[in-house]
Structures are given as C-alpha cells and as structure tokens.
KEKOL-171220 format. One line per 8 residues: number of its first residue (from 1); their letters; for each residue x negated, y negated, z of N, C-alpha, C, CB. Coordinates in steps of 0.02 Angstrom, whole numbers. Glycine has a CB too. Example, Ala and Ser with C-alpha at 12.3 -4.5 7.8 and 13.67 -1.06 7.14 Angstrom:
REM residues 2
1 = AS = -660/284/390/-615/225/390/-660/165/390/-565/224/452 | -642/112/354/-684/53/357/-645/-2/394/-704/30/286
//
This chain:
REM residues 244
1 = XXXXXXXX = -45/41/-16/-10/1/1/-53/-65/-2/20/21/60 | -89/-67/44/-151/-118/29/-164/-129/-22/-207/-109/48 | -191/-76/-59/-218/-97/-128/-172/-116/-186/-258/-43/-152 | -116/-105/-175/-62/-120/-218/-52/-209/-210/10/-70/-191 | -48/-209/-151/-36/-297/-126/-102/-323/-151/-26/-317/-28 | -155/-305/-151/-221/-348/-162/-223/-352/-237/-296/-313/-130 | -191/-291/-284/-191/-303/-339/-144/-353/-347/-186/-251/-373 | -79/-342/-333/-34/-404/-348/-62/-463/-332/29/-403/-313
9 = XXXXXXXX = -103/-473/-269/-116/-547/-272/-160/-560/-308/-131/-577/-218 | -218/-525/-337/-266/-550/-397/-236/-569/-444/-310/-508/-424 | -178/-512/-465/-147/-542/-532/-98/-603/-547/-112/-493/-556 | -79/-628/-463/-40/-699/-453/-84/-743/-480/-22/-723/-376 | -140/-747/-428/-198/-794/-426/-225/-812/-508/-261/-756/-379 | -225/-757/-549/-251/-754/-621/-187/-805/-660/-256/-658/-655 | -124/-764/-645/-83/-811/-667/-90/-879/-651/-29/-795/-653 | -81/-920/-598/-98/-975/-575/-148/-1012/-596/-104/-967/-526
17 = XXXXXXXX = -208/-988/-619/-273/-1005/-638/-251/-1033/-718/-333/-934/-632 | -220/-973/-736/-197/-982/-824/-158/-1034/-833/-152/-921/-860 | -105/-1049/-789/-43/-1098/-770/-72/-1187/-758/-4/-1063/-683 | -131/-1179/-739/-168/-1228/-721/-203/-1265/-776/-210/-1204/-678 | -239/-1205/-817/-274/-1212/-893/-223/-1264/-932/-278/-1127/-939 | -171/-1235/-921/-106/-1250/-984/-83/-1337/-940/-10/-1161/-983 | -94/-1356/-895/-60/-1402/-861/26/-1397/-862/-85/-1464/-890 | 32/-1320/-846/101/-1302/-838/138/-1360/-805/109/-1237/-797
25 = XXXXXXXX = 196/-1369/-820/249/-1422/-791/309/-1374/-731/299/-1459/-874 | 309/-1405/-682/330/-1380/-617/381/-1425/-596/273/-1376/-565 | 438/-1404/-553/471/-1432/-513/443/-1423/-430/536/-1409/-530 | 436/-1463/-393/404/-1468/-339/472/-1512/-281/324/-1511/-360 | 470/-1470/-231/510/-1512/-175/526/-1470/-100/588/-1534/-210 | 538/-1536/-60/532/-1475/7/607/-1449/-2/514/-1511/105 | 601/-1378/37/629/-1324/29/705/-1350/61/586/-1261/64 | 756/-1325/46/837/-1338/46/838/-1400/52/883/-1306/101
33 = XXXXXXXX = 797/-1469/28/834/-1524/11/827/-1549/-69/813/-1577/61 | 885/-1533/-93/903/-1538/-162/885/-1620/-182/987/-1516/-170 | 891/-1665/-159/876/-1720/-158/798/-1748/-191/889/-1728/-94 | 770/-1712/-145/680/-1726/-133/658/-1677/-183/639/-1706/-45 | 657/-1677/-241/634/-1648/-297/593/-1692/-346/689/-1621/-328 | 556/-1677/-381/501/-1713/-432/481/-1660/-477/431/-1744/-394 | 467/-1687/-537/428/-1658/-591/347/-1660/-583/448/-1696/-655 | 331/-1608/-593/241/-1626/-584/214/-1577/-632/199/-1611/-497
41 = XXXXXXXX = 131/-1552/-630/110/-1510/-684/50/-1491/-644/99/-1545/-761 | 38/-1430/-634/-32/-1399/-616/-88/-1415/-633/-39/-1347/-629 | -141/-1422/-602/-198/-1451/-624/-245/-1413/-614/-210/-1507/-600 | -263/-1377/-555/-320/-1346/-549/-301/-1293/-504/-374/-1389/-528 | -343/-1235/-497/-333/-1186/-450/-408/-1174/-406/-305/-1119/-492 | -410/-1195/-339/-465/-1189/-301/-470/-1124/-256/-468/-1247/-264 | -530/-1124/-237/-528/-1065/-179/-466/-1069/-126/-599/-1069/-133 | -448/-1121/-108/-418/-1128/-40/-359/-1180/-52/-474/-1156/19
49 = XXXXXXXX = -334/-1185/-126/-268/-1210/-140/-253/-1214/-211/-259/-1273/-111 | -205/-1268/-226/-168/-1281/-269/-179/-1377/-291/-97/-1251/-238 | -213/-1388/-366/-179/-1459/-361/-150/-1473/-403/-210/-1511/-353 | -101/-1526/-392/-38/-1559/-437/-16/-1606/-453/4/-1552/-427 | -25/-1632/-518/-7/-1709/-518/54/-1719/-534/-45/-1750/-561 | 86/-1754/-495/155/-1787/-511/156/-1839/-584/176/-1835/-440 | 231/-1803/-598/232/-1826/-679/303/-1896/-692/256/-1735/-735 | 335/-1904/-617/385/-1953/-611/378/-1998/-550/449/-1920/-610
57 = XXXXXXXX = 299/-2001/-532/282/-2043/-477/315/-1991/-403/325/-2131/-492 | 269/-1996/-352/238/-1963/-291/301/-1972/-229/157/-2007/-269 | 334/-1915/-208/384/-1924/-151/335/-1934/-76/439/-1847/-148 | 349/-1985/-54/313/-2002/24/328/-1934/54/353/-2076/79 | 390/-1903/58/402/-1850/115/379/-1794/110/460/-1835/127 | 352/-1776/45/314/-1719/21/243/-1726/25/330/-1706/-44 | 209/-1763/22/132/-1808/21/113/-1785/105/142/-1921/5 | 164/-1788/155/149/-1776/212/105/-1698/223/214/-1785/245
65 = XXXXXXXX = 55/-1717/253/6/-1635/278/58/-1598/300/-60/-1637/351 | 68/-1533/287/103/-1486/331/175/-1473/313/100/-1510/401 | 191/-1500/255/273/-1491/231/274/-1423/192/305/-1560/174 | 322/-1367/212/324/-1319/162/366/-1348/107/351/-1254/188 | 349/-1337/61/376/-1342/-13/395/-1282/-54/325/-1373/-53 | 421/-1304/-107/462/-1244/-149/444/-1249/-218/547/-1250/-145 | 415/-1221/-254/385/-1269/-315/414/-1199/-367/273/-1295/-314 | 446/-1215/-430/466/-1188/-475/451/-1197/-532/509/-1188/-472
73 = XXXXXXXX = 437/-1151/-588/405/-1154/-657/436/-1102/-705/327/-1142/-652 | 427/-1095/-752/451/-1059/-822/366/-1051/-857/518/-1122/-882 | 379/-975/-876/324/-937/-896/351/-894/-925/281/-912/-852 | 337/-867/-1010/344/-811/-1049/430/-810/-1039/295/-739/-1020 | 471/-840/-1042/535/-847/-1039/572/-818/-962/558/-811/-1104 | 526/-835/-909/554/-817/-850/549/-869/-801/526/-760/-828 | 577/-869/-762/587/-932/-697/548/-886/-642/691/-956/-666 | 498/-929/-608/480/-900/-557/461/-958/-497/426/-854/-579
81 = XXXXXXXX = 444/-938/-439/453/-983/-381/396/-958/-329/532/-978/-351 | 374/-1020/-299/335/-992/-244/336/-1057/-200/258/-962/-266 | 312/-1030/-133/310/-1081/-66/244/-1096/-50/341/-1050/2 | 230/-1147/-32/167/-1160/0/162/-1218/39/119/-1164/-45 | 105/-1241/52/114/-1300/109/70/-1361/88/88/-1274/189 | 103/-1412/102/44/-1491/82/-19/-1494/128/89/-1581/101 | -58/-1495/88/-121/-1500/126/-161/-1593/121/-177/-1431/84 | -122/-1625/96/-142/-1705/88/-148/-1712/9/-222/-1728/131
89 = XXXXXXXX = -179/-1773/13/-176/-1794/-74/-264/-1811/-83/-113/-1888/-96 | -286/-1813/-139/-350/-1843/-166/-335/-1902/-236/-401/-1770/-192 | -394/-1924/-243/-387/-1976/-297/-382/-1922/-350/-453/-2037/-307 | -361/-1958/-409/-344/-1943/-477/-418/-1932/-524/-295/-2008/-505 | -429/-1885/-559/-482/-1872/-590/-526/-1938/-640/-456/-1815/-628 | -473/-2001/-638/-516/-2060/-668/-464/-2110/-662/-548/-2053/-749 | -490/-2166/-682/-432/-2236/-672/-389/-2217/-716/-455/-2320/-689 | -391/-2182/-773/-337/-2178/-841/-289/-2131/-807/-370/-2143/-926
97 = XXXXXXXX = -288/-2073/-764/-253/-2042/-749/-183/-2061/-720/-286/-2013/-723 | -128/-2051/-766/-75/-2085/-780/-16/-2057/-708/-51/-2066/-868 | -56/-1985/-678/-8/-1954/-618/-29/-1990/-550/-19/-1865/-608 | -99/-2035/-545/-115/-2063/-493/-139/-1993/-454/-55/-2110/-463 | -138/-2008/-360/-156/-1968/-337/-129/-1897/-350/-155/-1988/-289 | -169/-1838/-314/-155/-1769/-340/-142/-1744/-281/-210/-1731/-380 | -95/-1700/-262/-79/-1653/-215/-94/-1598/-192/-43/-1644/-219 | -104/-1585/-156/-149/-1517/-152/-107/-1476/-116/-224/-1521/-116
105 = XXXXXXXX = -112/-1415/-106/-44/-1369/-87/-90/-1301/-64/22/-1351/-167 | -60/-1278/-24/-109/-1200/9/-103/-1153/-55/-65/-1147/95 | -132/-1099/-48/-107/-1053/-101/-60/-1014/-79/-153/-1012/-128 | 2/-1002/-127/43/-961/-107/17/-873/-77/86/-966/-165 | 74/-864/-31/64/-787/-28/93/-759/-61/74/-757/19 | 159/-762/-118/181/-740/-176/201/-794/-218/230/-696/-167 | 207/-772/-274/251/-774/-322/304/-732/-360/223/-788/-352 | 345/-770/-354/416/-707/-364/448/-736/-431/492/-707/-287
113 = XXXXXXXX = 479/-689/-455/531/-702/-511/589/-748/-468/564/-622/-547 | 618/-805/-502/672/-818/-472/727/-845/-527/656/-865/-416 | 781/-820/-489/844/-838/-520/863/-917/-561/889/-830/-461 | 887/-916/-622/896/-990/-651/934/-1014/-603/930/-1001/-723 | 921/-1096/-588/961/-1127/-545/1013/-1163/-597/918/-1175/-494 | 1024/-1177/-650/1084/-1210/-686/1141/-1137/-668/1063/-1231/-789 | 1191/-1164/-670/1244/-1119/-671/1266/-1112/-740/1299/-1138/-627 | 1281/-1062/-748/1316/-1065/-824/1382/-1026/-829/1266/-1031/-882
121 = XXXXXXXX = 1430/-1055/-856/1491/-1029/-865/1526/-1038/-939/1530/-1058/-814 | 1525/-990/-962/1546/-973/-1033/1628/-981/-1030/1520/-889/-1057 | 1643/-1010/-1087/1736/-1000/-1091/1738/-972/-1154/1794/-1077/-1090 | 1785/-927/-1151/1794/-890/-1217/1872/-893/-1241/1769/-812/-1207 | 1892/-958/-1226/1967/-979/-1233/1968/-1007/-1307/1992/-1040/-1174 | 1979/-977/-1344/2012/-1002/-1431/1966/-968/-1462/2011/-1093/-1463 | 1942/-931/-1435/1902/-860/-1490/1932/-798/-1504/1835/-829/-1460 | 1893/-765/-1548/1937/-695/-1566/1924/-648/-1502/1907/-651/-1645
129 = XXXXXXXX = 1971/-610/-1466/1976/-578/-1413/1910/-533/-1404/2038/-544/-1415 | 1867/-543/-1349/1820/-488/-1320/1830/-438/-1269/1772/-516/-1298 | 1849/-369/-1294/1879/-327/-1244/1836/-298/-1221/1924/-287/-1258 | 1853/-262/-1145/1782/-230/-1102/1839/-188/-1085/1726/-277/-1030 | 1803/-120/-1061/1841/-61/-1029/1823/-44/-945/1820/8/-1076 | 1857/-39/-920/1850/-46/-847/1862/37/-812/1912/-109/-818 | 1820/48/-802/1818/120/-752/1809/122/-697/1777/163/-762 | 1854/146/-650/1826/148/-573/1778/196/-559/1879/162/-521
137 = XXXXXXXX = 1720/158/-507/1662/192/-495/1678/274/-475/1624/151/-437 | 1718/259/-413/1729/336/-384/1781/390/-414/1752/329/-312 | 1838/361/-445/1889/392/-488/1874/367/-548/1960/379/-470 | 1859/409/-599/1853/400/-675/1924/394/-706/1814/462/-710 | 1974/404/-685/2046/405/-711/2071/345/-702/2090/452/-681 | 2048/310/-659/2079/243/-653/2045/210/-699/2077/209/-585 | 2059/169/-754/2041/163/-797/2094/91/-842/2035/234/-817 | 2064/44/-859/2113/-13/-895/2072/-47/-920/2160/-59/-855
145 = XXXXXXXX = 2110/-74/-997/2068/-119/-1040/2096/-181/-1022/2070/-105/-1120 | 2039/-251/-1036/2058/-311/-998/2023/-352/-1067/2020/-323/-904 | 2036/-416/-1061/2012/-475/-1105/1956/-523/-1059/2086/-523/-1130 | 1887/-514/-1095/1869/-578/-1068/1898/-651/-1067/1820/-584/-1090 | 1893/-680/-1033/1913/-753/-1034/1842/-807/-1011/1983/-761/-974 | 1810/-770/-944/1771/-826/-947/1704/-781/-905/1811/-904/-907 | 1641/-814/-918/1579/-768/-889/1527/-810/-858/1540/-725/-949 | 1506/-815/-815/1460/-856/-787/1399/-813/-748/1499/-904/-741
153 = XXXXXXXX = 1352/-835/-698/1315/-817/-676/1337/-762/-613/1284/-870/-670 | 1379/-776/-585/1415/-749/-546/1445/-678/-554/1454/-788/-540 | 1494/-673/-626/1527/-632/-629/1568/-654/-695/1558/-620/-566 | 1626/-607/-708/1671/-607/-762/1746/-623/-733/1665/-537/-801 | 1766/-659/-778/1852/-659/-771/1890/-626/-835/1883/-744/-765 | 1926/-587/-834/1963/-570/-873/2038/-571/-869/1943/-524/-881 | 2099/-553/-904/2154/-531/-897/2164/-460/-911/2189/-566/-928 | 2215/-431/-875/2239/-373/-914/2308/-365/-895/2199/-308/-904
161 = XXXXXXXX = 2352/-314/-941/2419/-288/-923/2443/-279/-850/2424/-225/-951 | 2493/-315/-810/2499/-294/-743/2498/-218/-745/2563/-322/-711 | 2541/-175/-790/2557/-113/-775/2495/-61/-760/2597/-92/-828 | 2436/-98/-810/2376/-61/-819/2347/-76/-755/2331/-80/-882 | 2342/-113/-718/2305/-119/-651/2348/-108/-592/2273/-187/-643 | 2398/-64/-589/2440/-71/-533/2420/-37/-473/2501/-50/-548 | 2364/17/-499/2319/46/-428/2267/21/-419/2296/113/-422 | 2261/-54/-434/2192/-90/-430/2191/-137/-374/2174/-131/-495
169 = XXXXXXXX = 2132/-134/-324/2131/-167/-260/2061/-222/-268/2124/-105/-192 | 2072/-275/-226/2020/-294/-224/1960/-256/-181/2033/-350/-209 | 1901/-270/-204/1851/-222/-176/1831/-169/-212/1871/-195/-122 | 1873/-142/-270/1845/-90/-276/1790/-105/-328/1892/-40/-289 | 1734/-53/-348/1695/-63/-386/1723/-45/-452/1641/-36/-366 | 1682/-55/-518/1692/-25/-582/1637/-53/-640/1769/-38/-603 | 1628/4/-662/1574/-1/-719/1622/-37/-772/1538/81/-748 | 1580/-71/-809/1630/-132/-860/1562/-97/-927/1627/-265/-825
177 = XXXXXXXX = 1614/-90/-969/1583/-81/-1049/1612/-126/-1101/1596/-5/-1079 | 1571/-157/-1096/1605/-240/-1140/1585/-230/-1215/1558/-332/-1109 | 1629/-228/-1266/1622/-213/-1327/1601/-264/-1370/1673/-188/-1345 | 1531/-289/-1381/1522/-365/-1404/1522/-349/-1474/1450/-408/-1377 | 1541/-405/-1516/1571/-416/-1595/1495/-404/-1620/1615/-506/-1622 | 1485/-387/-1667/1415/-378/-1713/1365/-339/-1686/1378/-443/-1727 | 1358/-304/-1618/1318/-270/-1576/1336/-201/-1579/1320/-295/-1511 | 1259/-169/-1596/1289/-97/-1597/1285/-57/-1526/1247/-52/-1654
185 = XXXXXXXX = 1237/-96/-1465/1237/-78/-1407/1276/-121/-1365/1178/-70/-1387 | 1319/-87/-1322/1389/-112/-1262/1333/-133/-1227/1454/-47/-1213 | 1360/-195/-1186/1359/-215/-1113/1383/-181/-1056/1387/-265/-1108 | 1347/-148/-1027/1377/-96/-982/1349/-133/-879/1328/6/-1015 | 1399/-141/-866/1377/-179/-800/1421/-155/-734/1388/-265/-812 | 1401/-165/-690/1441/-153/-631/1458/-213/-586/1408/-105/-593 | 1522/-202/-577/1565/-271/-565/1608/-244/-473/1644/-285/-657 | 1623/-286/-432/1668/-287/-401/1720/-352/-401/1643/-270/-349
193 = XXXXXXXX = 1781/-308/-387/1842/-350/-400/1838/-404/-344/1915/-305/-396 | 1863/-463/-345/1851/-502/-282/1941/-547/-276/1766/-567/-297 | 1967/-536/-341/2039/-562/-339/2069/-545/-388/2049/-628/-335 | 2142/-549/-397/2186/-533/-437/2247/-588/-431/2203/-463/-422 | 2276/-617/-481/2323/-657/-474/2386/-656/-539/2285/-721/-465 | 2427/-656/-520/2501/-658/-594/2480/-728/-635/2613/-676/-552 | 2484/-732/-700/2505/-772/-735/2562/-790/-748/2487/-764/-771 | 2570/-842/-717/2668/-863/-739/2687/-835/-800/2691/-957/-755
201 = XXXXXXXX = 2754/-817/-796/2796/-794/-849/2772/-759/-907/2827/-844/-872 | 2709/-725/-881/2688/-648/-929/2689/-598/-889/2612/-640/-965 | 2664/-549/-934/2658/-471/-898/2585/-455/-882/2687/-405/-952 | 2535/-518/-868/2475/-487/-851/2443/-541/-798/2427/-471/-918 | 2391/-515/-772/2361/-533/-709/2304/-563/-743/2346/-474/-654 | 2271/-617/-691/2200/-630/-706/2159/-589/-655/2183/-708/-702 | 2095/-571/-675/2070/-538/-643/1990/-560/-610/2079/-485/-679 | 1944/-571/-560/1881/-609/-548/1852/-558/-524/1879/-671/-504
209 = XXXXXXXX = 1808/-554/-553/1754/-502/-540/1671/-525/-537/1763/-449/-598 | 1644/-500/-486/1572/-523/-455/1536/-453/-485/1569/-535/-353 | 1466/-484/-498/1441/-447/-525/1406/-406/-455/1402/-480/-581 | 1371/-341/-464/1365/-303/-390/1291/-319/-388/1387/-208/-384 | 1278/-353/-341/1196/-351/-313/1160/-293/-308/1187/-374/-245 | 1180/-247/-313/1122/-185/-307/1112/-165/-376/1146/-113/-260 | 1153/-193/-426/1148/-167/-505/1095/-209/-513/1214/-178/-564 | 1074/-192/-576/1003/-228/-626/1025/-284/-628/981/-204/-709
217 = XXXXXXXX = 989/-349/-601/1008/-415/-625/995/-425/-701/971/-467/-585 | 942/-393/-707/909/-416/-791/969/-395/-840/826/-364/-820 | 1017/-354/-824/1081/-316/-842/1123/-387/-864/1119/-264/-769 | 1141/-403/-797/1170/-468/-790/1143/-508/-846/1155/-500/-721 | 1089/-548/-844/1055/-590/-904/1053/-587/-965/1004/-593/-903 | 1047/-515/-981/1058/-493/-1050/1131/-494/-1075/1032/-425/-1056 | 1175/-475/-1033/1248/-481/-1037/1263/-552/-1063/1283/-467/-967 | 1227/-608/-1014/1262/-679/-1021/1240/-688/-1091/1235/-745/-966
225 = XXXXXXXX = 1176/-683/-1119/1116/-694/-1184/1172/-675/-1234/1030/-635/-1188 | 1204/-605/-1221/1225/-593/-1284/1316/-625/-1289/1212/-505/-1296 | 1328/-641/-1257/1404/-677/-1242/1381/-745/-1278/1432/-689/-1144 | 1325/-790/-1262/1307/-857/-1274/1293/-844/-1329/1259/-891/-1238 | 1277/-808/-1369/1260/-783/-1443/1343/-771/-1466/1202/-700/-1447 | 1366/-736/-1448/1446/-724/-1498/1488/-786/-1496/1505/-658/-1463 | 1481/-824/-1416/1521/-882/-1421/1496/-941/-1476/1523/-909/-1351 | 1418/-936/-1467/1396/-989/-1523/1417/-959/-1589/1312/-1004/-1525
233 = XXXXXXXX = 1392/-911/-1613/1421/-885/-1678/1495/-913/-1696/1423/-805/-1674 | 1533/-896/-1640/1616/-909/-1658/1640/-959/-1672/1658/-897/-1616 | 1590/-995/-1631/1618/-1082/-1620/1576/-1113/-1693/1578/-1135/-1521 | 1518/-1085/-1704/1510/-1112/-1782/1530/-1093/-1833/1462/-1114/-1803 | 1564/-1028/-1832/1603/-1015/-1901/1668/-1056/-1895/1622/-931/-1915 | 1700/-1071/-1836/1751/-1100/-1827/1755/-1183/-1861/1758/-1092/-1756 | 1695/-1203/-1848/1661/-1271/-1869/1656/-1266/-1949/1580/-1281/-1834 | 1645/-1227/-1976/1625/-1220/-2042/1688/-1197/-2077/1563/-1171/-2051
241 = XXXX = 1723/-1161/-2053/1787/-1157/-2085/1826/-1212/-2079/1823/-1107/-2063 | 1820/-1279/-2033/1856/-1337/-2020/1946/-1314/-2008/1840/-1391/-2091 | 1969/-1365/-1990/2053/-1363/-1974/2090/-1325/-2017/2087/-1431/-1978 | 2142/-1291/-2006/2179/-1243/-2046/2248/-1296/-2063/2197/-1163/-1998
//
C-alpha cells in the first residue's frame, strides 16, 4: 500500500510540474466560500510548494499565510481539484509581470478528479421522443417504458403512463436503458426513483430519478454528453428546416 501511495504521489507531482510549464489556468479560492475565488495560473513547482500568479488581481484574504484554499483546473478533458495552504507571497519575476506578486502554496497531498461545477440541465421539450426502458433492479418483471423530458448532473426526469407504473414506489432502484437516436450503443444506468406526481388531466405521471451514487459516475457523464449531442443535432435540424 505504501509503494502505491508513493507511486501515485510521484505521478501527481509530475502532473503539477507539467502544468506549471504550460502556465495552466486555475481557479483558486477559500474553501466553502464561493464569493472569494479568482482565476490564476500555475507558475512553478518547487521542492516545498507551488507558485501561482494571479490573473485578475489578488484577493487579500487568500494571501494571508496559513489559509486553506481549493484549486481547480482542467486537464485532458478532465476536471481536477486539490487543497493546499497559503505560504505567503513573493515578488513577481520582473517589473513587467502583469500578475504582480506570486502566491506560494504548500504542496498538495492529493490531486483528485473533481465533478464539474457547472450544473447542466437538458430540456428535451419539443424534440422527437427519446424513450427509455426502466427495469426494477430486484424484480425484473416490474418494467415500464418512459419518455425523457429533462436530464442533468443529478439524474433524469421522465413521463410514463399511469397504468404502467402502478407498482412503482419512491426509493425503488431501476436499470435504465436509453434508446439514443443515431447511436448503436445504448446508455445503461442505475437510478433511484425520488418522486412521482400526476400530470393534470392526462393519464401520465412525471417521475424524477436520481443517479445512483454507487454506479459508475463516468457512465452518467457519457450519458449526458450523448444526450447533449442528440439535443444539439435535433435543434440544428429544426433550425435548418425553418418554421412549418
């Protein structure tokens, strides 16, 4: 276990060194304080810390030595985050340095993949129906068809015929098999039903489903990207066709 920990640490420090050479942009801020955030860039990896240059002017609260901060960045289409402690400031490399003083951070113990901060919500209203098959995880005889209406970071919203979901209850776990137009591979996920509500003057129910935390989060991300592609293509086709 110690060997794997050291190997992982070595790889992460190599990643940080590479990011510094590329002057990778980052978002830095006090932990759990959304208002105190600023864009910056990584400048150098030293034996005892990281040097960061401000991109939009420093934040005095962050520059105070001993402050725990969270740093987020993107690399190879992935989002990463690490926690460090501020170690004071030092002058920039020259008088023409547009970022002014450099902030020094302690070396992070871990660099982890992070969930995207932006909340995505895809509306499928007005598009050709995208259907999904819901199969109960415990009892595969409890199965129904539903139409997707919205999708987001947290889960899916669908509608289904009231008669088809008579034996469905909140808290139930389902395999979801989404038939994505134009794609050979179907999206398969596990979701938990969190609410049902009738849709007035219809024979249908609206169901809210949350992605199951124990499921592979990468599958959720792939599903959302695939849905984004489907939605973009459908809207582009509608724009090309013009009003009927």
